[in-house]
N, C-alpha and C positions, 0 to 999 in steps of 0.2 A: 502491501499500499504504498501509494504518496505519502508527505510530510505536510500538513498546513502551515505555511508560512505567514507572518507578517504582511499586511499590505491583500493576500489576495483574496476576492472578494466569491460570495456566495449568497443560496436566495436558496427556500425551501418550497421542490416543486408538485404543486395543491395540484389541486386539476382542472382549476379555470385556466392556471401557467401552464400546465401540460397541451389544454387544449387551445392554448392563444386566447383566451378568453380576458386577459388581465395583461398586468405586467406583472415581473414579479420584484417581490422587495427585497433588492439588493442589499446587502451588509457585507463589510470589511468585517475582516482583522487586527485589531485594535495593542491585544495582547495576551501571550500566550503563557502562561505559569509553570513554573516545574511539576506540583501536581498534576499536573494536564487539562485541567480547564482554558477556555480558547475566550476572549472578551470578544464583540462585536459589536459595529454600531453604524447603524442604518448611516448609506450610502447620502438616500436625500427621503425625507419622513416627516410629513408636517404634524402630527400626530403624536406619537411618542417618538419620544427621540432618543428615548437614555437607552447605554448601553448594556447589551445581551449577554449571560453567560453560558456556555456550553463546554460537556464534559467535550476532549477531545477525543478519547475514544467511537465517542455512539457518535460526533460527526465522520468520524473514517471508516465506518462500520458504514453504516443508512449514506453513502454517498457516491457519488461518479469516479470518486477516489480508491475506492474501492473496486477491482475489477471484475471480482465475482458477484456483484452486486448486480439484481435483473433489473427492477425498478425503484433507481435512489431518492430517497428522496429530500435528499438535501444535492445539487449542483451546484459544484467548485468552479469559479474564473479564476486562473491560477496566475499571478501577475509578472509582470514580465520584469526580470532586474534592468534594471537601466545600468549601460554600458558604455562608458565615458573611452575617448582616446588618449 
């Protein structure tokens, strides 16, 4: 399984998002604790913009980062590191 990194973006793949009836509520990873918790903040959210905390183990298991997962609940959009020449 891939690791979760700071700056990674992800969203919950609910029925409406899967059917393209609504836009995903994208969150950005802002902190990863040594204890295995991931803190994420909403990228753009008008109502509730407080950070949320997730167990890293659960996100890795039930996401597209797990190659064995058939229908993942969480979809990660991996951050691309900026390369400076």
